Structure formats: C-alpha cells, structure tokens
C-alpha positions in Angstrom: 188.6 128.5 130.6 189.3 128.9 134.3 192.5 130.9 135.1 194.1 132.8 137.9 194.6 136.5 137.0 195.6 139.8 138.5 194.1 143.2 137.4 196.4 145.4 139.5 199.8 145.1 141.1 200.0 144.2 144.8 200.1 141.4 147.3 198.9 137.8 146.8 195.4 139.0 147.5 195.1 140.6 144.0 195.1 137.1 142.5 191.6 135.8 141.7 189.8 133.3 139.5 188.4 134.4 136.2 186.8 132.9 133.1 188.9 133.9 130.1 189.2 132.9 126.4 191.1 129.8 125.5 194.3 130.9 123.8 194.9 129.9 120.2 198.4 128.7 119.2 200.4 130.9 116.7 203.2 129.7 114.5 205.7 127.5 116.3 203.4 127.2 119.4 201.5 124.4 120.9 198.5 124.7 123.2 198.8 122.6 126.4 196.0 121.4 128.6 197.7 122.2 131.8 197.9 119.5 134.5 200.4 121.3 136.8 201.9 124.8 137.0 205.1 125.7 138.7 205.4 128.7 141.1 208.6 130.7 141.1 209.7 133.7 143.3 209.7 135.7 140.1 205.9 135.3 139.9 205.5 137.2 143.1 207.9 140.0 142.0 206.0 140.4 138.7 202.6 140.4 140.6 203.9 143.1 142.9 205.0 145.3 140.0 208.7 145.1 141.0 209.8 144.4 137.4 207.7 147.0 135.6 210.7 149.2 134.8 212.4 146.4 132.9 209.5 144.1 131.9 206.3 146.1 131.5 203.1 143.9 131.7 199.7 144.5 130.3 196.9 143.8 132.8 194.9 141.7 133.4 197.6 139.0 133.3 197.9 135.3 134.1 201.0 134.4 136.2 203.2 131.4 135.7 206.2 130.6 133.6 206.3 126.8 133.5 203.9 124.0 132.9 203.3 120.3 132.5 200.4 118.9 130.6 199.0 117.4 127.4 199.3 119.0 124.0 195.8 119.6 122.5 196.5 121.9 119.5 199.3 122.7 117.2 200.3 126.0 115.6 201.6 126.4 112.1 205.0 124.8 111.5 205.0 122.6 114.5 206.1 119.1 113.5 208.1 117.7 116.4 205.2 117.5 118.8 201.8 115.8 118.3 198.4 116.3 119.8 198.1 114.0 122.8 201.8 114.2 123.8 202.6 114.6 127.5 205.1 117.5 127.9 206.8 119.8 130.3 208.3 123.2 129.5 208.0 127.0 129.6 204.7 128.8 129.1 204.3 131.8 126.8 200.9 132.9 128.1 200.9 132.2 131.8 200.4 128.7 133.3 198.0 129.3 136.2 195.2 128.3 133.8 193.5 125.3 132.3 195.2 126.0 128.9 198.4 127.8 128.0 200.6 128.3 125.0 204.2 127.1 124.8 207.0 127.3 122.3 209.6 125.2 124.1 208.5 121.8 125.5 210.1 118.4 126.1 208.5 115.0 126.4 207.4 113.9 129.9 208.5 110.4 130.8 205.7 108.1 131.7 207.2 107.4 135.1 207.3 111.0 136.1 204.1 112.6 137.6 202.8 116.0 136.6 203.8 117.7 139.8 207.4 116.5 139.8 207.7 117.2 136.1 206.8 120.8 136.4 209.5 121.2 139.1 212.2 120.9 136.4 212.1 123.5 133.6 213.0 126.7 135.4 215.0 125.1 138.2 217.2 123.0 135.9 217.8 125.7 133.4 218.7 128.2 136.1 220.9 125.8 138.0 222.9 124.8 134.9 223.2 128.3 133.6 224.7 129.6 136.8 227.0 126.6 137.4 228.3 127.1 133.8 228.8 130.8 134.5 230.7 130.0 137.6 232.7 127.3 135.7 232.2 124.8 138.5 234.4 121.8 138.1 235.5 118.6 139.9 237.4 119.1 143.1 236.1 122.6 143.7 234.0 123.9 146.6 230.9 125.8 145.9 228.9 127.9 148.5 225.2 128.1 147.8 223.1 130.6 149.8 219.5 129.7 150.4 219.7 126.4 148.7 216.6 124.6 150.0 214.2 125.8 147.3 213.5 124.4 143.8 216.7 125.8 142.1 218.9 124.9 145.0 217.6 121.3 145.2 218.6 120.8 141.6 221.8 122.9 141.7 223.2 120.9 144.6 222.7 117.6 142.8 224.1 118.9 139.4 227.2 120.4 141.2 228.0 117.2 143.1 227.5 115.2 139.9 230.3 117.4 138.4 232.5 116.3 141.3 232.3 119.5 143.3 231.7 119.8 147.0 228.7 122.0 148.0 228.4 123.9 151.2 224.7 125.0 151.3 222.9 127.4 153.6 219.3 127.3 154.8 217.2 127.7 158.0 217.5 125.2 160.8 214.5 123.2 159.6 216.1 122.5 156.3 219.6 121.3 157.4 218.8 117.6 157.1 217.2 118.2 153.7 220.3 119.8 152.3 222.4 117.0 153.7 220.1 114.4 152.0 220.8 116.1 148.7 224.5 115.7 149.1 225.5 119.1 150.5 227.4 120.1 153.6 224.7 122.1 155.4 225.0 125.2 157.6 222.6 127.9 158.7 222.7 131.4 157.3 222.9 134.6 159.3 225.4 136.1 161.7 228.7 134.3 161.9 228.4 132.7 158.4 231.9 133.7 157.3 233.4 131.9 160.3 231.2 128.8 159.9 232.1 128.5 156.2 235.8 129.0 156.9 235.6 126.2 159.5 234.0 123.9 156.9 236.3 124.9 154.1 239.7 125.9 155.5 241.1 126.2 152.0 238.4 128.6 150.9 235.5 128.4 148.5 236.0 128.5 144.8 232.6 129.9 143.7 229.5 131.3 145.2 225.9 130.8 144.0 223.5 133.2 145.8 219.8 132.0 145.6 218.7 133.9 148.6 219.0 137.6 147.8 219.1 138.5 151.4 222.3 140.3 152.1 224.7 137.4 151.5 226.8 139.1 148.9 229.0 141.0 151.3 229.9 137.8 153.1 230.5 136.1 149.7 233.0 138.8 148.8 234.8 138.3 152.1 235.0 134.6 151.6 236.1 134.8 148.0 238.5 137.7 148.6 236.9 139.7 145.8 233.9 139.6 143.4 235.1 136.9 140.9 233.1 133.7 140.5 230.1 135.0 142.5 226.7 134.9 140.8 223.3 135.8 142.2 219.8 135.2 140.8 218.1 137.0 143.6 219.9 140.2 144.8 219.0 143.2 142.7 221.8 145.2 144.3 224.5 142.9 142.8 225.7 145.2 140.1 226.5 148.0 142.6 228.9 145.5 144.2 230.4 144.4 140.9 228.8 141.0 141.1 227.0 139.2 138.2 223.2 139.0 138.3 222.0 136.2 136.1 218.5 136.5 134.7 216.5 133.9 132.9 217.7 132.9 129.5 215.7 132.3 126.3 218.3 129.7 125.2 216.4 126.8 126.5 217.5 123.3 125.7 214.6 120.8 125.2 217.1 117.9 124.8 218.7 118.7 128.2 215.3 119.1 129.8 214.2 115.8 128.4 217.4 114.1 129.7 216.9 115.5 133.2 213.3 114.5 133.2 214.4 110.9 132.4 216.8 111.2 135.4 214.0 112.3 137.6 211.8 109.5 136.4 214.6 107.0 137.2 215.2 108.5 140.7 218.6 109.8 139.7 217.5 113.4 140.2 215.4 114.2 143.3 212.7 116.8 143.2 210.6 117.8 146.2 207.1 119.4 145.7 204.4 121.0 147.8 201.1 121.0 145.9 198.2 123.4 146.1 195.0 123.4 144.0 194.7 126.1 141.4 192.1 128.0 143.4 194.6 128.4 146.2 197.2 130.2 144.0 197.1 133.3 146.3 197.9 131.1 149.4 200.8 129.4 147.5 202.2 132.8 146.4 202.0 134.1 149.9 204.1 131.1 151.0 206.5 131.7 148.2 206.9 135.4 149.0 207.7 134.5 152.7 210.7 132.4 151.6 212.0 129.3 153.5 210.3 127.0 150.9 211.6 123.4 150.7 211.7 122.3 147.1 209.0 123.4 144.6 205.6 124.9 145.1 203.2 123.6 142.5 199.6 124.3 141.4 197.6 121.2 140.4 195.2 122.4 137.7 193.0 119.3 137.5 
C-alpha cells in the first residue's frame, strides 16, 4: 500500500512516500481503508524527535493519529463493527496511509464528509478533557490562548454550550473567525494582560493554553496564581506549577458519535484545509509554522 513514512528524525522534508505492507488486524482491531487522515501538531513533534525521551519510536514510521474511512477487515473478537461500516476514530498504526489499524472508532453519519469527520476525534477528546479538568461551568469566563486551530475551534463551541463566556486569542487574520465561533476575540502578544482585563473586569475563571508560546506567565498574572490553568502545548508548564494535559487513552466512542451527529446536523462547526496525501510534507510544514485556522487534513483517495 502507499503510505507516508519517515526513516529519520528531522524537518518535514524527511517525510516521503513508500510502498509498505498492508497491516493485518489483531484482536480487538479493525482495518480501515483510509479516506482522510488528520494532522496534529503532535505529528510534527514526533517527526522531529522531540518526544523520544518519553515516547521512543521505531523507524521507519508512519505518522498520523486519527482517521476516517471504511472498515475492510475485522480482528478477532470484534463484534460491534462490520466490514463496510463508515467510521472515524484513532489509528493504532499511523493514518498517513491507504490502510490503518484502529481499536477505537465511532460510526460516521451519512451527512458528514470524510474531511470534516476526521477533524473530530483528537480535537473533541482534547477539548472536553481540558474543559473537564478546568471544571468549566455556566456563568464563568474562560481564556483560551491560540484558539483558532482544530482543538480551539471545538473547545470554544463546547465551552459556550456549557454556558461559559470565552475570550480567545489568535493572530489578526483569525479575529473574525473566533467571533464566528462564539468567542470574544483578541490578539495575543504584548499587552495581553491589559486587553483581557479590559474585556473581563471581574477576571477570568480558567485558562486553556493551546498555543505553547509563552502565554503561561500572563495566565498566572490574570488568575492570580496557578490554579485552573491547563496547557496542552507548553512543555515548561510543570516548572511553573501548571498542569500539562497529554492525550488520554480513555476515549469515548459514544461521545465521539454524538459529536459527529452534531457536526452532520450543523450544530458543531468544523473548518478544514485539505491536502492530498502526497503533499503531507507541505501540510506538516504549515502545521509546524502555527497560525492554522481549523484542521489540516490529508485526503487519501
């Protein structure tokens, strides 16, 4: 099968096409004919070797942690999914490929296309996990740093659905986008503390850092301490006494299925930029640079 692989750690240029063996599903797994693969910032960090100390990887490797596609083979013990089912979920073997294995998948609604479906698994799980860690509730104000990407797009909508007010930061070109999602938008950078205080004179109740670009010190100032601040992007968080939330293996297929239904019905907005599989290196270069609006997706067909 055709896949994107990397044989050494480095920049996006280490990614290249290769013909590799089609994976065979083990117990509890399904094999998926991939229609779309999601890109995440984590993909670039893994490719660059930044996580080798905590997550060693055997090379060559296929990147990609989420997929949408059609089930074409079942492993032993799988009974809740059938061959031919259209699904979205998390890949076990890397999703930048024509076929991938998966253990956790949810049904894809007929009214949701492949590219928008694959924008949901990682973003929705991450957004809900952090909002739960922060204990976000109705009537509260949440500050989200760097919220124009895939996780922020979903997190803003889930937070406002809880009855919270969201103040979200992004670059100048994404201010209207944040507003369209229901947030009060402001730019990041120098003077952020003063801008946020002007928008929220009574203070912010929680902070969700999606940027990882030096926003934690301002967050501590705005919160008056380190409580109810969570980052998914700043590896220096623990030195400041702030919670760093990593991906969880406790993934709810029922919750993913419900959010996919909401997306199909237009109740949950996703925004995607699509590249063909053979342009994976270009897509990762865009991801590495930041300032992405919504989700970067690889179309495999």
